[in-house]
N, C-alpha and C positions, 0 to 999 in steps of 0.2 A: 398407457407405456407397457404392460407385458403383451399386448397384442403384436404393437408396432418390436417388440424384440422377437416375437416369436416369427415374423415375417421377415425380419431381416437376418435372422440365424438359417433361415431356411434358403435365402438367397444364395444359390449356387456358384453365383461370379464373384462372391469374397468366400473363400476358404479359411476360418476362424481357427485361431488354435484351439485344441480339444479342451483345453483348461478355459479357457474365455466363453467358451459356449456354456459350461457349466456354471461358471460365474456370473454371466450374464441372465440366464434363466434364474437363479436363486436370487440376484439383486433384485432382478424385476420384481419378484415375490415381496424381497423385504422391504422395498420403498414404496409401495403399492398404499399403504395406509401412511395417511400423513400423521404426524406426532398431535398428540390432545391440543384441540383449542385451535388449531392452526385455519380450519375451515371457518371458524368464528371470526378470526382475526383477519380473516380474507375478506370475509364478507363486511366487516366494519371499516374496514379500509376503503374499499369498492363502494359506500354507502358514503362515507366523507367525501370522497371525489363527486359522484353524482347531485350531492347536496349543494358541493361547493361550485359546481358550474351552473345548476339551476339558479341558485342564487345569485351569480354573477351576471344573468341577463345578456349575454352575447347577442350581440346581432352580426349579421355579414359585414357590416362597417367595421366594427372591431377586428377583423382579419386582416385587413388593409394594414399595411406598413409606410414607412417613409423612406428616403435617401437623405443623403448629405449630415445637416445637422441631427437631423432625426424631432425638430421641435413639433408637439403636440402628437406624437406617433399614437395612435389608438392602441396601436397590437401592444405595445410595448407596457403601455399604462394598464389596460387591461389584464395581461398576463400578469403583470407584477401584483395588483390586489388579488388575482386568485391565486397565486403563489403564498400570499402572505394569510389569506383566510384558509386555506390548507394547512399551514403550519401554526396557527393560532397564534399569530404573531401582528404586529402594527404596521409592519412595512416591509418591504420586498426592492433588491435590485437585482434585476436577472438580464445581464447584457450579452451581445455578441462579442463586445470587447473584451470580455471574463472568457479566456479562452481553455480554462481547467479548472479542476478544483484547488490544486495547489496555486493557481495566480490570485483564485479569489481569498486564499487564506491567508497569502502572504500580502495583498491588498489590505486585506480587515487589518491583520497586526502592523501594518507601518501607518494605518491610518489612526489605529487607537493608542497604541504603545510609544511612546515619544522617548529621544534618546535621552537613556540614563534609567529610564523606568524598567521595571521586571516582567518578563514573560516568563510563566512558570508550565511546563508542560506534567500534566497530571496522570498520565497515563505511560510513563516511558519516552522513550526514545521514538519519535515519530517517525515515518518510512522517509527512505533514503532520499527522496527529490527532495521533502520539503526540509530535513535538519540540514539539508546543504545550502537550502536558502535563508533559513534562518539564522545557521550558524557556523557554516563552513567554506562557503565559497568567500573569495575577497570580497564580492560586492553583497554578502549576506546582512540580513539586518543587525547583525551583531558587529560585524567588521566596517560596515559602509554606515549603518543608521546609528548605531553604538548604542542598541539595547541591550538590555542586561538579559540572561536566559539560565534558565534551571530547570532541570526535568528531576521527577520524584520515579523512581523506580518501581515497577509492579512488584507485586508480592509473588512468592514463589508459585504459587497456582496460576498467574498470569492476569488475577484480579487487580483492581486499583486501590492502594494502600491507602485508604481515607486520611488514619491517624497520622502517617508520614507526611501527607499532604498537607495536613493542617499544622503540624508541626513546622514545615516549611514556611506556610502563610504565616506562622505567628512568627517568624526569626528575621523577617524583613519585607517592607512594604511590596504589596505585588499590585503590579496593575492590570494583568490579564492572567486567567486560566486558559491553558489549551488541553482541550480533550480530543483526541481522534479516535473514532468510535470503533473503526474496523483494524483487524487484525494487521494490515499492511503488509509487509513483508516479514513477518516475526512470528515465531510459534506460541502466539496469546490467544485467546479467546477475545473476539468481538465483544462490545458492549451492547447491553441492552438498553432500552429508553429508561426501564427501572434504574438501572446499573448508574447511568445519567442523572437521574433524580437523586438517586441516594449520594454522589457525588458533588451535585450541586447544592443541596441541602449542608453537607460537611463545610463545601467552601463558604456557603452564606455566614454558617454557625462562626468561621473561624476569621473572614474576614468580609464583611458585607458589602465593602466597595471595591471588589474586586471583579473586574468584567469575567463572564464565561463564553468561552468562544469552541464550539463544537464541531470540528470537521465530520459531516454526516454522510459525506461519500460510501458508497455502496449499500446505505442503511433506508435510505428512503422507501416509504411506503410498504416494509417491510412489517411493521409493527402500528398497530393501532393509533401510537402517537408520534410526533417527532420531539425533540429534543427542547425545542420551543413551548411545547406543550407544558415542560415541567420545569422550567424557569432560567433558560438559558439565554443568555443577552442576543447571542447571533448563533444561527446555524450556516455553515457555509458547504458548498459543494459545485458538481460538475452537470449541466443538462446532456452532456451524453453518456451520463450514467442512467440511475433509475429513473429520473423524472424526465427524461426525454422519450420515453418510452419508443425509443429506435428511430424517431424520427427527427428529433432535435438536429439540425447540421452540426451545431456548436454551441459554445457560451456556459457560464457559470453564473450560479447565484450567490446573493447574501442575504439573509432573511432574520428577521428582529425587531427589536426596539429600534423605534423609529431614529432617533436622535445618533443613535452609532450606524444605521444603515446610512444616512446622510453624511456621516463622516465618511466614512468609506466610498461614497459617490463622490465626495468632493477631493478625496485622493486620488480617484480613479480619472476624473476629468479636470477642473479645476476650481479653485475657491469662487463663491458667485453663482457658478453653473449647477452644483451638485449633481441631480439624476435628471435635469430638465431636458438634457439631450442623450441623442443614440440610437440610432437609426435599427427598425429592424429587416431593413430590405427587402420585405414581401414575404419573409418567411413567417409571419404571425401564425397561419393555418398549422405548419407543421410542429411549430411549439405547442398551440393548445390541443391539437390532435393527438400528439405524443404525451402531453402531459394526461389526456382524458385516459387513455390505454394503459399508462404506466402500471397501473396496479395490477393488471391481467398479465403484462410481458413481465412483471417484477415475479409473480406467482408461477409462471411458466420457468423461470430460471431457479426456481428453489425446489421444483419439481423435478428439473433436469439434473439439479447437483445433488440433491437427494440421492438418486440413483448411480451418478459418478460414486457418492462415497459409499453405497452398497458394494459398488463392482469391485473396487480396488481392495476395499475390507476384505471381500469374499477372496482376493489373489494373494491377500497376506500383508498388506501396506497398512501402516498406521495414517488414518484418517480424523480431519477436525474441521468441523463437526461431524459427529458420528451419525449414520443415515436417520437414525429415529429421533435426533436430537431438535429441540427448538430453534431456528436459526433467526440470525440477527441482522445478516447482510446477504447479499449473494455472492459469498467467497467460498469456496472451499478449497482447503488445504492436503496436502496427500505428501506423504513423506516417503521420497524416494533412496535409492541406497547411495549413488554417487553421481559426478557430473555428466558420465556417460546417458544414465537413465532419463535427465533431466532433459538433456538433447533428445533422447528417442522420444520421450514422452511428448515433446513440443513437435517434433516431425510428424508423428503418428496422428495427433491433433489437429496440425496444419492441413493433413491428406483428405479432412472432411470439412473444410472451408468451404463457402458459397464464392468466396474470391481469392484468387491467389493460391487455390488448394496445391497447384504445383510446385511452390515454394520451398525451401527445405530451410529452415530455420537454423542460423549458425550463433554462437554464443560471442558477445562483442560488447563494446562501453555504450553507453546510453547517456545521454547528459543528466547530469545530477545523481547518479549511481556511482558508488565506490566500487563495487565488484562489477565483475563481466554479469551479465544479464541475456537469458535466453527466450525468447518470446514467440509464442503463435497467435496468429488472428487474421483473418480475412474478412473485416466487416464494411458493411456499405458504408459507413460515417468512420472515416480515419480515426482510429485509437479508441472508438467507443465500446469501454468494457462491459456496457450492457450489453450488448453481442458478446459471444462465445469467444474467450480469449484466454492464455494461459500467459503467467508469467512467473521467472524463478531465475533467482540469484545463484551464480555458483559459488555456494559457499556452504560449509555444514549447518543446520543438519539437513540439507538437499529439499527442501520442501517447494513442491511446486504451487501455485495458486492457481485454480481453476477458477474462472469468473462468469458471470453472466449465463446469455442463453436466450434469446427472445421465443424461442421454442424448444420446449424441454426433450421432445426426440430428436433435435439437433445436439442439444448437449450429450444426451444418451449415444447417439453415433459418432461424436467427436471423444468421447470417453473409451469408446469399445476400439477406436481408431488408436488412441494411445496407448490403452493396454497390450493390442495385438503388438506394436512397435517394441513395448518390453518385452514382452513373451518371445517374441522373432529375436530378439537380441541376447536372450538367454538360450538360444537353442545351440 
């Protein structure tokens, strides 16, 4: 990274602001050494992936797909067995017809929480689109399906309040506890797998029959284990985030205990059909190859985000996680000063994108969000947040969330573009 920054700053075609030149050089030094244990964690994740593929005993025939109903789709069946093995789970459902993490989560809740039963969010208010789908929209699970929904507020430090969670479980029967690992659009720390383990232990002690569903988006392959390794009943997420490795063209997943995965499949398709249909349309190779290289791409994202954190910290902005902190997902929060800075940041980042670099992001309404949002992104897979992007709701405290980056140097270039736009605005 230091060599890349040196070459970049020496390029006379881009006259960087003097403060940015100083900050970039310092940030390259600050981010050169990974946090303690990161190299070992990375090696463990890669070894887990390699062993899973070797044990899967794939052949060329397993890469082929089907059309139509998708009966007997070899790629689908082999991919789901592989995903289940990677997550230490009994079964997986990974389908093109699950188009996002939100879709997978809502499908699972609808399948497992019946009208009149209670869903309890353990980590406070979920991210905007999910909370809208659960409780706010006229067709939400609360308003249309009739489920009961409550939230347990986070502690003042942003951690999960396990004592309050246990009190909430003791107060009335609860069918399922929902856990959001990532920070979403909130100034709170993302949860580690160890955090999830303590939460799961607390839930089991207070209410053994309650299901535990974990939104794993942005967290896959960042740590040595996944939440299903420590007792979660289901993990749910998107295949165009970490598991897709920059190649999966769409899809979502549900992985965990077999009987609950079957319930979700029945809800997604039809009773009697379960998970026995669903074509891969010849896209199997992209899913397998993307999954195989996912640990490498995730580590690139973490390396680039560590530089971005160091850069903006050097420029006087509050960042979370800090440059040298252990990371739990591929999201970097940066606190800006006002709405105008949010827009400037997004436009500066956009100018470094491989696709649509000439676009100028404008704040606007986005389905599922209460506040206006400004976004930057120019990805090869539409909406793929494993590729570099940023989102920012236009509301205090004016945090922008920088996400992903399949090449660390691209994330660094994007961070420099965003910082340059902020500094130019202040001239």
